[in-house]
N, C-alpha and C positions, 0 to 999 in steps of 0.2 A: 410514677414520676412523669414518666412523658404526658400525662394529662393540665396536670400541671405546670408545663415549661411549655405545650404542642396544646393545640387544640382543633383533634380530630374534625376534619371538614366532610371529607369523605372517604372511601378506602382506600385510593393512594394520597390522600391529600392532605395536608398537616401544617397550622399556620400557627405562627410564633404568638403566646399570648404575653410578651414585653414585662414578663417577672421572673425574668432574669437576665445578662449577655448573653450568656453562654450555653444554648436549650441543648441539644442534642435528640437524636433518633436512631434507636438500635431497630434493622429490621435484616432479614434472610433471602436470600435469592440461589437461586440454582451453580454452582462453581462449573458442573464438564456439559459439555453443548457438546452434540457428537448430532452427526445427520449423515446426507450422501452430496459429498459435494462432484457436481459434475459426474454423476454414477457410480465414486466410492465411497464407501459408506465411511466413516472412520471419526474419528476427536476431532476439533476445534479449540476446545478450550477443555481442564482437566484441574482437578481436586483427588489428590492418593492421601494416604496417611505422613509419609515422609515431605513430598512437596505438593504443591500447587502453579499453573502458569494461568488465570482466571482473568473476565473483565474486570476494570472496573465496575463501581455500581453508579450509577447513569442517573440521577435525580435535577429535576424540571426544579425552581428556582423565581419565583415572581417577586421581585422586590422597592417599595418605594422609599426613597431620605429627603429630608429638607434638606440636606448638607450636599452642596452640586459637586462637592469632590470627591463622594464617598462612590467605589466603585468594589464588583462584588467578584474576589480573588476564589480560587477552587485553588483546592491540593487537594493530594493523595496520599497518606501515608498507611504502614503496613506497623500493623500492634505483635511485633516478636521481628524474629526473623525473618528478612521478605528484600523487595526493595519493588516502589508502586512509579508508575508514569502516571501519566494522565487518563491512558485506553486500557490498557492492561498491565499485571501485576503477576511477580516472582513470590509465590511464599516458600520459604525453606531458605536452606542455608547451600550461598554462591559466593563468586570473584568476580567483581566487575573489572572492566578494560575502559580506559575510555581515551580518546582522540580528537583531535578538531581540524579544520579543513574546509576551504571557501566558505569561511562565516556562517559553520553549522559544529556543535557538538557531537560528540559521537558517544554511546555507553552498549558495551557489549557486558551483556548480564549472560556468566555463563554456569551454570548452576551446579552443587557439587554432587547430583545426578548424573549430567550430561557426558557423557565419553565423544567430545567436541575431536571430528575428525580432523579440522586444520587448525594450525594455530592461531590464537586470538588476535596475534596482533597483525600477521599477514590479514585475516578478514576486517580489520581495522583498514590496514592502510589501502582495501579494495577497495571498500566505502568512500574512502579519503580521495581514494584518486577516482572514485566514477564521481563526486559531486565535484570535481575541479571541473568535469567534462561537460556533461548534464548542469547550465548556466540556466537555469529557468526558473524563474522567481523566488517565491518564499523559499525560506529556511530554516525549516522546524528540525525542534533539537529531536537526531534519533536517538531511539532507546529500543536497542533488539537483542532477542530471549534468544541463547543456542537450548531449543524443546527439549530433552532426555525423550528420547525411541529408545529406551528398554523397554521391551513391558509394556509397549502405550504402542495403541493404532492408530495415528494420527489420518487423517483425510486427505488432507491438502499438506504438498511440502514448506509451505511457512504463509503467514495469513498477517497482514498487515492489518490496523485499528482505528478507524478515526483520522478526520480530517489534520492527523499529525503525521510523526515521527513514528510513530511505535510499531512495532513486528515482530512476530518470533519466526525462526526457520530451524529446522530440521536438525540436530545438534551430527549429523549421517552425511547432511551434505555438501560437496566439494568444492572446490575456487576457479580451478584454472581450466573451467571449459565452458564454451560459447553457453550451454545451459546452465546459470548460475541464478538462483534461489536466492541468494543473498542480495543481488544485484539485482531482481528482480522486483521483490519486495522492495527495495529501496527505489527502486521508479516510484511505486506506489506511493511512496510517505512524500512524494513529489508533487505527485497531481492534483492541485488547485483547484479546480476547474469542474465544472459542473456539468452536464450531457443531455442532453435533447436522446427519446429513446431509439432513436433510429443511428444514434453513434457511440451507445453503449458498449458498443463492440470493440471502442478506441482504447477503454480502461487497461484489459487483459493483452491487448494487443498493441498497446507502447511499449507495456512492463513487459512484453516479451521480445518483443522487436528489437527493443533500447539494450537490453542486459545480452542480448546479442551483440548488440555492436559494440558498448564498449569492451565487453569482453575482449572484440576484435581488436581493437586500438588501446588495451590497458596491456595483455597478453600476445609475447611474442608464437607462445606455441597456438595463441587460438588466431587460423587463418582463414580470408575471405571464404574462402573452401569449407572450412567447418561451419561458417555463418549459411551459408548454402544447403550444407546437406544438413543442417538443423531443420532454417525452413521446411526442405521439402520429404525427409521424416516425418513429416506428422497429418495427418486424413486430410488430400484435397478439401472434402465439402464442396465439392465444385457446385451441387444444386441450390448453396445455403446463397439465400441474400444478405449481406449482414445489418443490411436497415429493417430487416426484417427480425425485432429480438427472438420471439415465439419459435421460428423458425430451428434457431440453436442455441435459445436457452438450458437445455441439457447435455449441449455435448460440446466438446474444445471449437469449438467454429473461431472465436475472438479469438482465441490465442493463435490456433496454427492460420488461418481462411487470411483474419486479420491483422496476423503477425508479413504475410507475405506481402498482403496489399501495402501495408506500411512501410515494408522493402523496396517496393517500386517506385512510392512516392517518395522515401527518402532518395535516390538514384534521380526521378525528377526533380525535386528541389536543388540537390546538387548541380545536376548537369546545365538546368534553366539557369545557374548564380555564377556560374564558372565553380563553382567548389567553396565563392563566400557562406553560404549558407545550406543546413543541412534541417530535418527532420525535429532537431531540436528545436530550431527556431520556431519552428508551427509549434511543437510543445509549450516554449515557454507565449509565445501570442495568446494560446488557450487560456494559461494562466490567468491571463492579465483582463483576460475579459471578465464582466463583473456580472453577466447574462448568461444564461444556458447555448450552452454552444449547440447549433444545427449542424445539419449537412450543408444544407447553404452557405454557411459561417463555417465552417472547416474547408468545403471544396477552394471557398475566395483567397484563404491564408494559405492555401497548397497551393491555387494561382496564382498569386501574387509575390509568390518566393521564387516559385520554377518557371514567371516569364509567361504564364498559361492560365487558357477563360479557366480552367478547374471542370471540366465537363463531365470529362474522362473521370473523375472523379466519386461524381455524382453517379455516374453509370456502373462505377465498381460498387460501390457500397451499394448500391436499391438494384443492382442487377447479378448475374449469378456467371461474371467472366469479370478476371480480371488483364 
């Protein structure tokens, strides 16, 4: 049937023969993904007998049309019980909780197999409140899954996938602390910028630090002292230059040293602007740039908001002193 509807071009490419308006193609791929995450072995996606949390298929399409109004529309659907978004899907019985805030819609998928530590409405409220504080550019719809932990050996505490709002978080993760995986992955979902190798540290550093700061501003129980305690709790990585990715690629220097640097950057921006601007403004400006963000561009953005020349930023990122 495939040969009648689609012509095989090579091992990974099929061409539409135009013999039908609805050609189809079936293929298999590995649902379970495991490996080492910064030295910790574990799962990032998994298929079990009763349920699965998986990546959606990634299929490249090349097409032409004589109709100038034509467009390519991609959708994902589950054949059976489950729910799919753009970059991940949950297969199995579940309940869905929804909300909206600051121009975003939120879908929280709670599998029947999950034993959620926090109330779903409180998780949605935390995400909605974060959306109001992090006004940083494009607003992709959020698709969050509470990943069941019983019998599973997850590597990371959460994973955000694709250029949008899809992420999962372990069902055991807490809400009301400075270290909040739900907000950490949400920050990742707002990162629309691209980074040069010398700025790759910023991706995890900003998700880490801004999740601490958001929790400090949203919850009275999370104090400034709690933020500083979290920042001090990680390894110092005092001999690691963040600009040299090969020096920290298998460590947590971007999470820890990077977050400490952004704490200093945020403080400098707040002080230099008399409290009118914060690191969030720098983040938003990075999202608005069309090209890759270089260290020089980052230093200029920070300097512009802080009223400094930004030279200390280049030194802190390229050297081993904050």
